[in-house]
N, C-alpha and C positions, 0 to 999 in steps of 0.2 A: 375181348377187345380192349378191356380196361388197361391191360398191361402195355399194349401198343400205344394207347393214348398217353399213358403215364411216361413211357420211355421217350416219346417225342414231344411231350408237353402239348398235347392236342386236346381240344374239347371233343366230345363224341360227335357233334355235328360236323366239325372239321374233318375228322377221320371218315365219317360217313360220306362226305362229299368227295374226298379223294378216292375212296373205293368205288363210289358211283361213277365218277369220271373214268376210272380205269376199266370198269366192267361195261360201260355204256358210252363208248367214244362218240357215237353219233348224236347223243343228247348232251351237247356241250355248251349250253347257254344257261344263265341264271334262271331264265324263265322255264327251261326244260327241267331243271332241278326242282324248282318250286312246284311245277305241274305234276311231275312223275312221282316225286317223293312226298308230295303233299306237305311241304314245309312252308313256313311263312317267309315272305319276301325279306323281311328285316333280318331274320336269322340267317338266311342264305347269304344275303349281302354282307353281313358282319363276318361270317365265316370265310367268305371268299376274300375279303379284305385281309384277314389274318393270314390266310394261306398265301396270298400274293406277297404280303410284306415279308413272309418267311422264305420266299423264293421257291415255293412248292408248285405254284401255278403261275400262269401269266394269262392276261386277257389280251385278245387281239381284235381289232376292228376289221370286220369283213370288208375287203376292198370293193366288192360288188354291192354291198348294202351297208352304208355307214352307220345305220341304226343297230345293226346286228353285231354284238360283241361275243366272240367265242372264247371258251376257257380251255386252256391246254396245260397238261401236266408237264412239269419240268423234270429234268434228270434228278434233282434233289429229292423228288417225291418217290423215286424208285425204291429206296430202302424202306420207307414207311409202307409202301404198297406190298413189298415182298413179305415184310413182317405181318402185315394185315392178312395177306393170303394164307400164311402159315397159321395164324390165330383162327381164322375162319375154318380152315381144314381141321384143326384140332377140336374146335367147337362142334363141328359136324360129326366127327368121330365119337366124341363124348356123348352126343345126343343119340347117335345110332347104337352105341354100346349100351347105353342105359335103356333104350327102347327094347333092344334085343333081350336084355336081362329081364325086363319086366314081362315081356311076352313069354319067356322061358318059365318064369315063376308062375304065371297064370296057367300055363299048360300043365306044369308039374303038379299044381294044386287042383287041376280039373275044373278050373273056372272058365 
């Protein structure tokens, strides 16, 4: 994930929030992110501000409940998300390959 963060000049928390919003569209408020990811309010707030300033997300006031502000990914976030999905897939493959090799070594040694 570090490569994606470096490529787009994102902090890990900012990247994590983008990917969280992509994978969990129904949890689209700052309170949801804090609650589910167990992040601090201040870190989430700061990261959302950066993402908003960079045009990756936008916040919208819910017309039915003026106190509820939802967060939405913007088109500019698509490239980051696609690279993030690829990086996560590569990471999972590396983890699986390593685990398979370890299991194979244990079996071949009779462990």
